[in-house]
C-alpha positions in Angstrom: 0.0 0.0 0.0 1.1 3.6 -0.7 0.0 6.5 1.5 -0.7 9.9 0.1 -1.3 13.3 1.8 -3.4 16.1 0.4 -3.7 19.8 1.4 -7.1 21.0 0.3 -9.3 24.0 0.5 -13.0 24.1 0.3 -16.1 26.2 0.8 -18.3 24.5 3.3 -21.6 26.0 2.1 -23.9 23.3 0.9 -22.0 20.4 2.5 -23.2 18.5 5.7 -19.6 18.9 6.9 -16.4 16.9 6.6 -17.8 13.6 7.7 -19.5 11.3 5.3 -23.3 10.8 6.0 -25.9 8.8 4.1 -27.6 10.6 1.3 -26.0 14.0 2.2 -23.2 15.8 0.4 -20.0 15.8 2.5 -16.3 16.8 1.9 -15.1 13.3 2.8 -17.6 11.6 0.5 -16.8 13.9 -2.4 -13.1 13.3 -2.1 -13.5 9.5 -1.8 -15.7 9.5 -4.9 -13.2 11.6 -6.8 -10.3 9.2 -5.8 -12.3 6.2 -7.0 -13.0 7.8 -10.3 -9.3 8.2 -11.2 -7.8 5.1 -9.3 -10.7 2.7 -9.4 -10.1 2.0 -5.7 -12.4 2.3 -2.8 -10.6 4.3 -0.1 -11.3 5.9 3.3 -10.0 9.5 3.7 -9.0 10.7 7.1 -8.7 14.4 7.9 -6.7 16.5 10.4 -10.0 18.0 11.7 -13.7 17.1 11.0 -15.2 20.5 10.2 -18.9 21.1 10.7 -21.5 21.9 8.1 -20.8 25.4 6.6 -17.3 25.6 7.9 -14.6 26.4 5.3 -10.9 25.4 5.0 -7.9 26.9 3.4 -5.4 24.3 4.6 -7.2 21.1 5.6 -4.9 18.0 5.5 -6.0 14.5 4.7 -4.4 11.1 4.0 -5.5 7.9 2.2 -3.9 4.7 0.9 -3.8 3.3 -2.6 -2.6 -0.1 -3.8 -1.0 1.4 -6.8 1.8 3.9 -6.8 1.0 7.2 -8.4 2.9 10.4 -9.2 1.8 13.1 -6.7 1.2 15.7 -9.5 -1.0 13.3 -11.4 -3.0 12.7 -8.2 -3.7 16.4 -7.7 -4.5 17.0 -11.3 -6.9 14.1 -11.5 -8.6 15.0 -8.3 -9.1 18.6 -9.3 -10.5 17.4 -12.6 -13.1 15.2 -10.9 -13.8 17.8 -8.2 -14.3 20.6 -10.7 -18.1 21.0 -10.2 -17.7 21.2 -6.4 -16.2 23.9 -4.1 -13.2 21.6 -3.2 -9.7 22.1 -4.5 -6.5 20.1 -4.0 -3.7 22.5 -3.4 -0.9 19.9 -3.0 -0.5 16.1 -3.0 2.5 14.2 -1.8 3.6 10.7 -0.9 4.2 10.1 2.8 5.4 7.3 5.0 3.0 4.6 6.1 3.0 5.9 9.7 1.8 9.4 8.8 -1.7 10.2 10.0 -3.4 13.4 9.1 -5.1 13.6 12.4 -2.8 11.9 15.0 0.5 13.2 13.5 -0.7 16.8 13.7 0.9 18.9 16.5 -1.0 22.2 16.0 -4.1 23.5 14.3 -4.8 27.1 13.3 -8.3 28.5 12.9 -9.6 31.9 11.8 -13.0 33.3 12.4 -14.2 36.4 10.4 -16.9 38.9 11.3 -18.0 41.5 8.9 -18.7 44.4 11.2 -20.7 47.0 9.3 -24.3 48.1 8.9 -24.9 46.8 5.3 -25.1 43.1 5.0 -22.6 41.1 2.9 -23.0 40.6 -0.8 -19.9 39.1 -2.3 -19.0 37.5 1.1 -22.4 36.0 1.8 -21.9 32.6 3.5 -18.2 33.4 4.1 -18.5 35.8 7.1 -20.7 36.4 10.1 -22.4 39.8 9.7 -22.7 41.8 12.9 -24.2 45.3 12.3 -23.4 46.8 15.7 -19.8 48.1 16.0 -17.7 45.8 18.2 -15.1 46.9 20.7 -12.1 44.7 19.7 -9.9 46.0 22.6 -12.3 44.5 25.1 -12.8 41.3 23.2 -9.0 40.9 22.9 -8.6 41.5 26.6 -11.2 38.8 27.4 -9.6 36.4 24.8 -6.3 36.5 26.7 -8.0 34.7 29.6 -8.4 31.5 27.7 -4.8 31.2 26.5 -3.0 28.3 28.2 -4.3 25.1 29.9 -7.9 25.3 31.0 -11.1 23.5 31.5 -13.3 24.5 28.6 -16.6 22.9 29.6 -18.4 26.2 29.1 -17.2 26.4 25.5 -17.8 22.8 24.6 -20.7 21.2 22.7 -22.9 18.9 24.6 -22.3 16.4 21.9 -18.5 16.7 22.1 -16.9 13.2 22.2 -13.6 14.3 23.7 -12.6 12.4 26.8 -11.7 15.6 28.7 -12.8 19.3 28.5 -9.2 20.3 29.3 -7.3 21.8 26.4 -4.4 24.2 25.8 -4.8 27.3 23.6 -1.4 28.5 22.5 -2.5 31.8 21.1 -5.7 33.8 20.5 -5.5 37.2 18.8 -8.2 39.6 17.6 -7.6 42.3 15.0 -9.5 44.6 12.7 -8.9 45.6 9.1 -11.5 48.0 7.8 -14.9 46.3 8.3 -13.5 42.9 9.0 -12.6 41.5 12.5 -10.3 38.4 12.5 -10.2 36.0 15.4 -7.1 33.8 15.1 -6.7 30.9 17.4 -4.0 28.1 17.6 -3.9 25.0 19.6 -2.8 21.3 19.4 -6.4 20.3 19.3 -9.9 21.6 19.9 -13.2 20.5 21.4 -16.3 20.3 19.3 -17.7 23.9 18.8 -15.0 25.4 21.0 -14.0 28.2 18.6 -17.5 29.1 17.6 -18.5 29.1 21.3 -15.7 31.4 22.2 -16.4 33.8 19.4 -20.1 33.9 20.2 -19.3 34.8 23.8 -16.6 37.4 22.9 -19.1 39.0 20.5 -21.3 39.7 23.6 -18.3 41.5 25.2 -17.7 43.5 22.0 -21.3 44.6 21.9 -21.3 45.7 25.5 -23.9 43.1 26.5 -21.3 41.3 28.6 -18.5 42.9 30.7 -15.1 41.3 30.7 -16.0 40.1 34.2 -19.2 38.4 32.8 -17.0 36.6 30.3 -14.6 35.5 33.1 -17.5 34.2 35.2 -19.0 32.3 32.3 -15.6 30.7 31.7 -15.1 29.8 35.4 -18.6 28.3 35.6 -17.5 25.3 33.6 -21.1 25.0 32.5 -22.4 24.9 29.0 -25.5 26.9 30.0 -23.2 29.9 30.8 -22.1 30.1 27.1 -23.6 32.7 24.8 -25.2 31.7 21.5 -22.9 29.8 19.1 -21.3 31.9 16.3 -22.6 30.7 12.9 -20.4 28.2 11.0 -20.1 30.5 7.9 -17.3 32.6 9.5 -15.0 29.8 10.5 -12.0 28.6 8.5 -9.4 25.8 9.2 -6.3 27.7 8.0 -3.4 25.4 8.6 -2.2 22.2 10.3 1.3 21.8 11.6 3.3 18.6 11.7 6.6 17.9 13.4 
C-alpha cells in the first residue's frame, strides 16, 4: 500500500460537513468518490479535523492509501478534474510514510473566524463571514480572549455532543484584529473541542457589543457549565487555516 497526503481548501456551504453521511453531500464523501474515479479503488480518507456543516478550509490536511503507486502531481491534477463541479480544490499532493496520520500526527491546528462588522449586510462574502451590524469593541474582546490562553477546563465552550474524553485543552495563542470592516479571530492549539472556537467567538461578540462585561465573560468561563455560554457563532465565518506537523 502507498500512502498519500493532500492539502485541500473548500467552501463548506452546501455540505453537511467533513464527515460522510448517508444521502448527504460531504467533503469526505466527495473526495472519496473523486479518488475512486481516477484510481478505481475504494478508499477511506482521514482528515486532520472534522469540520462542521458550513465551515470552510484553506489548509485542511488528509491522507489515504492506494494499492498502486501514483505520481503526486497526477493525483492532484486528476482529483481537481473530478472535483471541478464542487467547491473543493486540492492545493498539494505528496507521498508520505505509512505511519503518517493526518489527524494523529498533527501537532497544532490554526483556525480563523471572520466577522463583517458594518451596517450593510454582505453581498460578495455571503456565507463566508458572520455579519454583525453593531460596531464591536475589539480591545475589550482581545482582553477577554487572553484569559483563555494556556491550559484550562473549557466545559463552558464545549458542545454537549462533544466526544472528547476531557474538556481540558491548551490554547497556544488567541488574537483579535480589525482591518477596515473585518474582524479576525485567530486561534491556535494542538487540538480543539467540538464547537470550541464558535462558542468562544459567540461569547466574545457579547463582550464586543457591550452586552457582557469582561468580568461576565470570566464568570462564564469559570462556571464550567455549557449553559453559561452565549449563543454559538454561525459556521459560515469559521476557517481551518493550517495544520502543523513535526
